[in-house]
N, C-alpha and C positions, 0 to 999 in steps of 0.2 A: 468543608465547602459543600454546599448542596448540589447534587447532581441534577442537571436539567435534561429532561427528555426532549429529544428532537421530534418535531412534527414531521411525520412522514406520511405519504399518501395513504398508507394502510390505516393509520390512526384517524385521519380525516374521514376516510370512507367508513370506518367503524363508528365514529361519532355520528356521521350523517345517517347511517343505517339504524342506529339506536334511536335517534330522534324521529326518523321517518316511521319506524315500527311503532313507537309510542304514539305518535300522532295518528297514524292510520287506524289504530285500535281505539281511538277516542270517539266520544259522542259527536264532537265537532266534525270529525271526518265523515261520519255517517250522515249527519245532517247536510254537509256539503255535497256528498254524492247524491242524496235524494233531491236536493235543490237543482243540481245539474240535470238530472233526469226530468224534473218538472219543467225546467226552463226549456229543455229540448222538446218535450212533448207539447208545451204551449206554443212553441214557435213552428210546430208542424203545419198548421194552416197558412201561416205567413209564407212559408217556403213551398207550399202546395205538396207537402209530403214527398218531395223530390228524392231522387236517388242520392243526391249530394247530402241532403238533410239526413237520410238514413246512414249514409257512409260516415258522416261525422261521428255519430254516437257509436257505430260499430268499430271504427278505427280507434277512437278514444278508449273504449272499454277493453279492446283487445290489447292495446299498449299497456294500460294500467294493470290488467290481469297478468300479462307477461312479466312485468317488473315486480309485481307483488309476489309472484311464485318464488322468485329468487330471494326477495326480502324476507318472506316468511320462513323459507328454508334456512336462511342464515340465522335468523332469530332462534329457530328451533334447535339448530346445531349448537349454538352458543348456550342456550338454556340446558340442553341435554348434557353438554360437557360440564357445566357448573354443577348440575345435580349429581353427575357421576363422581366428580371430585369431592363433593360433600359426602357421598356414600363411602368413597374410599377412605376419607378421613375418619368416619365413624367406625368402619371395619378396623382400621389401623389402631384406633384408640381403645376399642373394646377388648378387655382381657378375655381370652377364651375364643375370640372370633378368629376365624381362619384367615391369615394374611394371603392365602392363595386366591382369595376372592377379590383382592385389590386388582383393579384393571381387568376384571373378568371379561369385559366387553371386547378385549383384544384376542380372546381365545377363538379357536376354530369352531365352526358350527357343530362338528362332531363332539368336540370337548364340551361345548355347552349342553348338548343333548345328554351326555354322560352325567354332568352335574345336575341337570334337571331330574334325571332318573333318581339320582342319589337323594335329592331334596324331596322328591315325591315319596321315597321310602321313609325319610324322616317324618314327613307329614302323616303317613300311614301309622308309624310307630306312635306318634303323638295322639292320633285318633283312638288307638287301642288303650292308651293310658286311662286310668280311672279318674285322675285329676287333670282337668283341661289346662290348668296353669303350669304343668310341668313341661319342660322342653328338652330337646336333645341336641347336643353339639355334634359336629362332624366327627370329632375324635371319639365321642361316646358311641356313635353309630358304627364307626370302623372297629372299635374294640368289641362291640357286640357281634358284628359280622365275623371278625376273626375268631372269636370264641366259638360261635356256631360252626364255623368252617372246621376248626380243630376238632370239635366234637363229632362232626360227620366223618372226618378222616379216621378218627379213633374207632368209630363203629364199624367202618369198612375193614379195618385190620383185624377185628375180632370175629 
């Protein structure tokens, strides 16, 4: 038997936000906004450019801006999560890729800085290679580092 999903307020809000985000990013929405401004400007002389006339556009734009900030942030959060999940899938699927990088966004800022330094070192190693198409894995970099470290320790003992 097919399982039916219950319609809960979160799903309704999610669908509304998706539709609203899609519409507000459309040409029709932009034209509508321009028309509202033109109508407001044209009616200025009719209302003798009164305080109420100015307050209407100020209040309207403030309310729309306030709501759009949250709508845009929600859309960006959803898009960022989707991109992150796709990247996690790629890392998980690639042979030789470090699974330690899956959900790397959950690491502390200090851990991210350490990883950044590590990858900067990889980039420097790649720049020194004669062939631009060669690359280095995390494991290869660690093996090279350990080899060099062992060599330094051996020199100090002699």
